N, C-alpha and C positions, 0 to 999 in steps of 0.2 A: 525144123527138120533138120537144116544144114548143120546147126548146132549140136545136134543129136548126132548126126553121122560124125563128126570130128572126134567125139568121145566113144566111138564105138570100139576101137581097139582095145581102150582102156578097159570097157565094159566086159569084152569078151576076157580080157586076163584074168578080171576079179570072177568071172564064172567058172573059170579054170582051177583057181588057186582054192584050197580048203579053208575051212573057218577058222583054221590054228594058224594058217599063212596070213589071212586076213588080219587076225589080230596082231601078227607079229608086225605087219606093215603099220599098225597104227600105234602100237606101244613103242617100239623102237624109235622113231622119229621123235617121238615125245620125250623120250629119256634122253636122247641125244640132244635135246633143248636144254635138259638139266645138266648135262655132263658139259655143254658149252660154258653154262653159267660158271661151273666150277673151275674151268678153265680159264675164264676172264678174272675170276677172283684170284687164281693163284698168279697170274700175270701180274696183277696190282701188288701182290707180294713179293714177287721176284723181279726187281728192276733189270734193266739189260744192262750188263757189265761193260765198262768201258775201262780197259781193252776187252775185247771177247775173251772168255775163259772157258776151257774144258770142262770145268766141273760145271757152268751153268748149263752147257749141252746135256750132261749125263744127268742132271737133275731133271729136266725137262723129259727127258728119255723115260727114266722111271716113273714121273707122273704121269706121263703118257700111256704108259702100260697099266698103271694101275686105273686109269680113267677107263679104258677101253674095258678091260676086267669086269671093273664094276658096272659097266653099260650090259655088258653080256650077261652077267649074272643077275643084275635087276629084271633084264626082259625075262629071263628063264623062269624067275620066281613069279613075276607077275601074269606072263602067258600060262604058266603052270598052274598056279593056285586059284588066279581070279577069273582069267578068260578062259579056262578050260582045255589048256593043250599047250604043247612046245613043239614047234617044227623045226628043229634046227637044219634041215637038209636043204632048203631053199636059200637060206640067209646066212646060218652059222659060219661057214667058211669066210664070209666076206668080212666079219666084224673086225678083224686085225686090220686089213687093208683101209676100209673104209673109216673106221676108228682111229688110224694113223692120220691119214690124209686130211680127216677133218680135225684134229687136233691142230696139225701144223697149220691149216687155214686160220683158224680162231684164234690160236696164239698169236700168229703173224699180226692179224686184224687188231687184235686188243694192244698190241705194243704199239703199232701204227697211232691207234686212238689214244693211247696213254700217252705218246711221245709229243702229240699235236697238244692234248690238254696241259700238259705239264709247260710247254712252250708258252702257250696261252696265258697260265697261271703267272710265268716268270715275268711276261711282258705286261700284265696287269699290276703285278707287285711293282715291277721298276716304274711304272706310269704312277703309281700312288704314292712311291718314295719320291720321284721328281716332283709332282705336285706340291708335295708336304715340304720339302726343301725350299720350293720357289715361295710358298705362302710365309715359310718362317724368314725369307729374305725381306716379304714385302712389310712384315709387321714391323721390324726393327727400324727399316728405312721411314716409314712413315709416323712411327711415334718419336724419333729421334726430333725429326721436324716440327711436331706439335709441341713436345716438351721444350724444344728451343722458343718456340713463340710464347710460352708461358715465361720462360725465364727472363726475355725481353721484357714483358710487362710489368714485372714485380717492382723493379726499382720506379718505375713512372706512374703506373696505374694498378695500385694493389687491388683494389673492387673489380677491374675488368681481369687482372691475372687469376684471382681466385674464380671469376666465373668461366675463365678459359679452362682452369684445372679441372672446373667439374664435367666440363665438354670432355675432355683428354681421357678423364676415368671413364666416362660412358662409351667412349670410342675403343678405347683399351679392352672394355669387358667385352664389346661386341667382337673385336679383331681375334681376342685370345680363344672366346668360345665358339667361333665359327670354323666348323669343321667340314663343312658342305664344299665342292668342287664348283658347284652350280648354285645360285640363288634367283629368285624372281626380280626382276626389273624394279618392281616395286620395293622390295627390299633393301636393293643395291641403292637405290634412289633415297631412301631414307637415312642410310649411312652417309651417304655422301653429302646431303642436306646438313647433317650435323658436323661434317669435316668443314663444310664450307662456314657455316656458323662461327666454328672456331677461327676460320682465316679471317673473317670480317671483323673480329675483334682485333686481330694483328693489323689488318690493313686499313680497317675503316672504309670512307667512302672510295678508297683507290681501287676497291674490287667490287664489279658490276657482274652479276651473275643472270644470264638469261636462258631460262628453261623451257625447251617446246616438247613437252612428253604427254602423248595423249594416255589418257585412263586406261583405253583399250589395251595398250602395251604392257600394262605394267606385271602382267600375268607372264610374259615372256621370261624365258630362261636365259640368265646370263653367267659367265664366270665370275665367282668371286673376288670381288675388289677390282674389277676390272674396268668399271666406270670411275670408280674412285683413283685407280691408278692415271686415266687419262686425264682427269679433273685436277688430281694433285700436280703433274707435270706441266699443265697450262698455269697453275698457280705460280709454282715454284719458277718457272722460264718465263714467266709473263709478267705478273703483278709484281713480284720480288724484284725484276730489275727495271721498274717504271715508276717515275715519280708522278705521271699523270695518271688518270683513272685508267684502270684496264678492264675491258668487257669481256667477259669468257661466255660463250654461246654453246648451249649443249642442244641437240636434236637426235631424236628417236625416231626412225620411221622403218615399216617393215613390208616386205613383199610377201608373197605366197611362199618363199621357199627361205627367206633370209631377213634377220634383223639387223639395221644398221644405226651405230651410235656415233655421232659426230661432234668433237668438242674442238671449238674454235678460238684463239685467242691472239691480241695482238702481238706482233713479233720484234722482241728488242734487237738491236745490232748484233750484239754478242750471241745470241742464240743461234743466228744465221751462220754466226763463224765457227761456234763450238759444237753444234748439235745438240740434242736434246736428250736427257738423262736415261739413266739405267733401268728405271721403272718399265720402259716401254720394251726394252730388250726381252727383260724378264716375263712380261706379259706375253709376247710373241712366243717365247718357250712354252709357257701354259696352253696356249692354243694349239701349237703343235702336239701337244700330247693329249689334250680333251678331243681335239676335233680334226688330227691330221690336216690335210690340205683344204679343208672344207670351209675353214675360217681363216681371215687375213686380217692384218692390221698394217694400214698405209699412214705416215705420217711427214709432214715436211712442210718448208714455206710454200704461202699461195697467196697470191694479191694482196701482197702486205701484211700478212697474218700467217699464224702457224695453226694446221689442222691435222687434226689425228681422225682417222676414219675406222671404224671396227666392225668389221662384218661378220654375222654368225649364222650357223644354219639353225633353222628352225627345227629340231630334232624329234620333237613332239608338240601336238597341239596345246594351246594356252589352256590352263585350268579354267573351268568355269565359274 
């Protein structure tokens, strides 16, 4: 009863209106929606000029007049021919004012939406461009070191050099064909394993790798070549500067909201003094583009070793 009481004034108005006026109250708003769609399409084809030009305002003024006129004529035709009458007395004089105000509102909102969408598209394009540039920097950096390892083996161990060349070709194929920004940890670990096979040919028993990666984590998403960057950094600045065996330890853990990858290796004296390579800097840049502040990478000496810790947000559920 209370709900019916609230609508009593509106019901009283409807009882006073004639059938023609009721028809107008239905038809004209529906045609107004169609007119709003035309305005939106026109806005998309008429970008906002910088600087503002008088011609731009005149074009909109002319199109607004056409839209309002078309709205009124279409209403007259539909009410007269289909719904049985046309009642201009109550609504006719308001077309220009209501139509003009509605045009300004719809056009203004459309320009705001278009401006926001263009800014988002520009930001996404810039991010994709930056990621592509960073990937292009990773590939030569990694491949140069891999080819250097093969060249070193050719004069002393030709058979092992041939084996290493096959591994380089396999790694090159994957690196060149990979266009995704994120892959599963399983895919990344398979790539890293082939890379470590190549480095074992180079270093032999001097390189010891211990990996603790639970199978349940292999479906987690990680940035492409992220783990490879951490491991390559450990090899280049760990095993490459030590005569004695170097152990590299990999650990993957997760919580409800984050995946953590840790790579730890022995710390030669020169690394403590000189710092560790550009690969980690490029990885930090990629993290900023992909995740903003939701991911971070810390690295540095700790307890006589060098440790890199990569923390990533679990942005989606792991695949089944």
